PDB file as gemmi writes it, atoms N, CA and C in Angstrom:
CRYST1    1.000    1.000    1.000  90.00  90.00  90.00 P 1                      
ATOM      1  N   MET A   1     -33.081 -13.202   9.410  1.00  0.00           N  
ATOM      2  CA  MET A   1     -31.545 -13.692   9.203  1.00  0.00           C  
ATOM      3  C   MET A   1     -30.939 -13.289   7.541  1.00  0.00           C  
ATOM      4  N   PHE A   2     -31.986 -13.551   6.591  1.00  0.00           N  
ATOM      5  CA  PHE A   2     -31.531 -13.319   5.232  1.00  0.00           C  
ATOM      6  C   PHE A   2     -31.439 -11.998   4.962  1.00  0.00           C  
ATOM      7  N   PHE A   3     -32.243 -11.003   5.560  1.00  0.00           N  
ATOM      8  CA  PHE A   3     -32.365  -9.365   5.491  1.00  0.00           C  
ATOM      9  C   PHE A   3     -31.061  -8.883   5.712  1.00  0.00           C  
ATOM     10  N   ARG A   4     -30.482  -9.637   7.100  1.00  0.00           N  
ATOM     11  CA  ARG A   4     -29.165  -9.033   7.731  1.00  0.00           C  
ATOM     12  C   ARG A   4     -27.667  -9.408   6.558  1.00  0.00           C  
ATOM     13  N   ALA A   5     -28.244 -10.653   5.936  1.00  0.00           N  
ATOM     14  CA  ALA A   5     -27.098 -10.926   5.300  1.00  0.00           C  
ATOM     15  C   ALA A   5     -26.718 -10.183   4.258  1.00  0.00           C  
ATOM     16  N   TRP A   6     -27.813  -9.456   3.714  1.00  0.00           N  
ATOM     17  CA  TRP A   6     -27.401  -8.614   2.537  1.00  0.00           C  
ATOM     18  C   TRP A   6     -27.059  -7.253   2.858  1.00  0.00           C  
ATOM     19  N   GLN A   7     -27.393  -6.924   4.012  1.00  0.00           N  
ATOM     20  CA  GLN A   7     -26.808  -5.649   4.557  1.00  0.00           C  
ATOM     21  C   GLN A   7     -25.335  -5.767   5.070  1.00  0.00           C  
ATOM     22  N   GLY A   8     -24.980  -7.196   5.364  1.00  0.00           N  
ATOM     23  CA  GLY A   8     -23.364  -7.222   5.580  1.00  0.00           C  
ATOM     24  C   GLY A   8     -22.925  -7.352   4.159  1.00  0.00           C  
ATOM     25  N   LEU A   9     -23.496  -8.003   3.604  1.00  0.00           N  
ATOM     26  CA  LEU A   9     -22.497  -8.057   1.901  1.00  0.00           C  
ATOM     27  C   LEU A   9     -22.402  -6.590   1.277  1.00  0.00           C  
ATOM     28  N   LEU A  10     -23.909  -5.842   1.624  1.00  0.00           N  
ATOM     29  CA  LEU A  10     -23.381  -4.262   0.813  1.00  0.00           C  
ATOM     30  C   LEU A  10     -22.563  -3.737   2.004  1.00  0.00           C  
ATOM     31  N   LEU A  11     -21.964  -3.987   3.234  1.00  0.00           N  
ATOM     32  CA  LEU A  11     -21.436  -3.040   4.070  1.00  0.00           C  
ATOM     33  C   LEU A  11     -19.904  -3.476   3.266  1.00  0.00           C  
ATOM     34  N   VAL A  12     -19.899  -5.188   2.899  1.00  0.00           N  
ATOM     35  CA  VAL A  12     -18.172  -5.231   2.646  1.00  0.00           C  
ATOM     36  C   VAL A  12     -17.847  -4.983   1.161  1.00  0.00           C  
ATOM     37  N   LEU A  13     -19.193  -4.864   0.438  1.00  0.00           N  
ATOM     38  CA  LEU A  13     -18.939  -4.404  -0.884  1.00  0.00           C  
ATOM     39  C   LEU A  13     -18.546  -2.520  -0.923  1.00  0.00           C  
ATOM     40  N   CYS A  14     -19.317  -2.106  -0.301  1.00  0.00           N  
ATOM     41  CA  CYS A  14     -19.209  -0.706  -0.118  1.00  0.00           C  
ATOM     42  C   CYS A  14     -17.728  -0.231   0.674  1.00  0.00           C  
ATOM     43  N   LEU A  15     -17.007  -0.963   1.824  1.00  0.00           N  
ATOM     44  CA  LEU A  15     -16.304  -0.853   2.082  1.00  0.00           C  
ATOM     45  C   LEU A  15     -14.464  -1.066   0.888  1.00  0.00           C  
ATOM     46  N   LEU A  16     -15.030  -2.746   0.733  1.00  0.00           N  
ATOM     47  CA  LEU A  16     -14.097  -2.833  -0.486  1.00  0.00           C  
ATOM     48  C   LEU A  16     -14.241  -1.892  -1.896  1.00  0.00           C  
ATOM     49  N   SER A  17     -14.886  -1.625  -2.460  1.00  0.00           N  
ATOM     50  CA  SER A  17     -14.963  -0.233  -3.036  1.00  0.00           C  
ATOM     51  C   SER A  17     -14.182   0.547  -2.963  1.00  0.00           C  
ATOM     52  N   GLY A  18     -14.026   1.349  -1.389  1.00  0.00           N  
ATOM     53  CA  GLY A  18     -13.492   2.080  -0.934  1.00  0.00           C  
ATOM     54  C   GLY A  18     -11.898   2.364  -1.189  1.00  0.00           C  
ATOM     55  N   CYS A  19     -11.579   1.153  -1.386  1.00  0.00           N  
ATOM     56  CA  CYS A  19      -9.758   0.616  -0.975  1.00  0.00           C  
ATOM     57  C   CYS A  19      -9.559   1.153  -2.647  1.00  0.00           C  
ATOM     58  N   ASN A  20     -10.048   1.277  -3.390  1.00  0.00           N  
ATOM     59  CA  ASN A  20      -9.460   1.713  -4.596  1.00  0.00           C  
ATOM     60  C   ASN A  20      -9.534   3.300  -5.132  1.00  0.00           C  
ATOM     61  N   ALA A  21     -10.528   4.047  -4.493  1.00  0.00           N  
ATOM     62  CA  ALA A  21     -10.766   5.040  -4.191  1.00  0.00           C  
ATOM     63  C   ALA A  21      -9.120   6.081  -4.723  1.00  0.00           C  
ATOM     64  N   ASN A  22      -8.035   6.067  -4.109  1.00  0.00           N  
ATOM     65  CA  ASN A  22      -7.084   6.881  -4.172  1.00  0.00           C  
ATOM     66  C   ASN A  22      -6.398   6.351  -5.385  1.00  0.00           C  
ATOM     67  N   TYR A  23      -6.821   5.910  -6.645  1.00  0.00           N  
ATOM     68  CA  TYR A  23      -6.041   5.558  -7.563  1.00  0.00           C  
ATOM     69  C   TYR A  23      -7.042   5.504  -8.643  1.00  0.00           C  
ATOM     70  N   VAL A  24      -8.150   6.278  -8.609  1.00  0.00           N  
ATOM     71  CA  VAL A  24      -9.487   6.675  -9.262  1.00  0.00           C  
ATOM     72  C   VAL A  24      -9.479   8.090  -9.872  1.00  0.00           C  
ATOM     73  N   PHE A  25      -9.189   8.843  -9.105  1.00  0.00           N  
ATOM     74  CA  PHE A  25      -8.700  10.724  -9.414  1.00  0.00           C  
ATOM     75  C   PHE A  25      -7.831  10.631 -10.344  1.00  0.00           C  
ATOM     76  N   ASP A  26      -8.056  11.459 -11.398  1.00  0.00           N  
ATOM     77  CA  ASP A  26      -7.182  11.746 -12.599  1.00  0.00           C  
ATOM     78  C   ASP A  26      -7.263  13.445 -12.407  1.00  0.00           C  
ATOM     79  N   ASP A  27      -6.231  14.463 -11.694  1.00  0.00           N  
ATOM     80  CA  ASP A  27      -6.565  15.486 -11.596  1.00  0.00           C  
ATOM     81  C   ASP A  27      -5.516  16.024 -11.332  1.00  0.00           C  
ATOM     82  N   ALA A  28      -4.800  17.659 -11.151  1.00  0.00           N  
ATOM     83  CA  ALA A  28      -3.321  18.066 -11.543  1.00  0.00           C  
ATOM     84  C   ALA A  28      -3.115  18.122 -10.169  1.00  0.00           C  
ATOM     85  N   ASP A  29      -3.921  17.415  -8.912  1.00  0.00           N  
ATOM     86  CA  ASP A  29      -3.289  17.242  -7.536  1.00  0.00           C  
ATOM     87  C   ASP A  29      -3.161  16.211  -7.035  1.00  0.00           C  
ATOM     88  N   TYR A  30      -3.245  14.790  -8.055  1.00  0.00           N  
ATOM     89  CA  TYR A  30      -3.296  13.784  -7.860  1.00  0.00           C  
ATOM     90  C   TYR A  30      -1.912  13.224  -6.996  1.00  0.00           C  
ATOM     91  N   ARG A  31      -1.557  12.502  -5.975  1.00  0.00           N  
ATOM     92  CA  ARG A  31      -0.473  12.097  -5.794  1.00  0.00           C  
ATOM     93  C   ARG A  31      -1.022  10.875  -4.537  1.00  0.00           C  
ATOM     94  N   PRO A  32      -0.248   9.631  -4.513  1.00  0.00           N  
ATOM     95  CA  PRO A  32      -0.782   8.721  -4.144  1.00  0.00           C  
ATOM     96  C   PRO A  32      -0.235   8.968  -2.641  1.00  0.00           C  
ATOM     97  N   LEU A  33      -0.944   8.808  -1.482  1.00  0.00           N  
ATOM     98  CA  LEU A  33      -0.618   8.689  -0.330  1.00  0.00           C  
ATOM     99  C   LEU A  33       0.357   8.271   0.289  1.00  0.00           C  
ATOM    100  N   GLY A  34       1.449   8.926   1.010  1.00  0.00           N  
ATOM    101  CA  GLY A  34       2.915   7.962   1.031  1.00  0.00           C  
ATOM    102  C   GLY A  34       4.073   8.461   0.363  1.00  0.00           C  
ATOM    103  N   ASP A  35       3.740   9.045  -0.632  1.00  0.00           N  
ATOM    104  CA  ASP A  35       5.012   9.424  -1.699  1.00  0.00           C  
ATOM    105  C   ASP A  35       5.115  11.078  -2.286  1.00  0.00           C  
ATOM    106  N   PRO A  36       5.838  11.505  -1.314  1.00  0.00           N  
ATOM    107  CA  PRO A  36       6.053  12.840  -1.347  1.00  0.00           C  
ATOM    108  C   PRO A  36       6.755  13.335  -2.587  1.00  0.00           C  
ATOM    109  N   GLN A  37       7.463  12.344  -3.201  1.00  0.00           N  
ATOM    110  CA  GLN A  37       8.454  12.711  -4.303  1.00  0.00           C  
ATOM    111  C   GLN A  37       7.357  12.953  -5.675  1.00  0.00           C  
ATOM    112  N   ALA A  38       5.912  12.343  -5.677  1.00  0.00           N  
ATOM    113  CA  ALA A  38       5.359  11.862  -6.533  1.00  0.00           C  
ATOM    114  C   ALA A  38       5.236  13.424  -7.529  1.00  0.00           C  
ATOM    115  N   THR A  39       5.061  14.651  -6.858  1.00  0.00           N  
ATOM    116  CA  THR A  39       4.875  15.822  -7.665  1.00  0.00           C  
ATOM    117  C   THR A  39       6.167  16.473  -8.522  1.00  0.00           C  
ATOM    118  N   ARG A  40       7.271  15.785  -8.197  1.00  0.00           N  
ATOM    119  CA  ARG A  40       8.723  15.899  -9.140  1.00  0.00           C  
ATOM    120  C   ARG A  40       9.101  14.532  -9.886  1.00  0.00           C  
ATOM    121  N   ARG A  41       8.678  13.896 -10.282  1.00  0.00           N  
ATOM    122  CA  ARG A  41       8.375  12.748 -10.714  1.00  0.00           C  
ATOM    123  C   ARG A  41       8.214  12.863 -12.366  1.00  0.00           C  
ATOM    124  N   GLY A  42       9.298  12.029 -13.132  1.00  0.00           N  
ATOM    125  CA  GLY A  42       8.905  12.682 -14.497  1.00  0.00           C  
ATOM    126  C   GLY A  42       9.194  14.000 -15.262  1.00  0.00           C  
ATOM    127  N   GLN A  43      10.107  14.980 -14.190  1.00  0.00           N  
ATOM    128  CA  GLN A  43      10.474  16.293 -14.981  1.00  0.00           C  
ATOM    129  C   GLN A  43      12.312  16.342 -15.173  1.00  0.00           C  
TER     130      GLN A  43                                                      
END                                                                             
């Protein structure tokens, strides 16, 4: 039972870390999902 608890905890941590992936990358093509005007912002 203890081994399965650690597997579940690891799975939850991996899923939660993926929630922030959209805002981590910093490149020329970065655009938040659902924001079609982001490419023209600040011009």
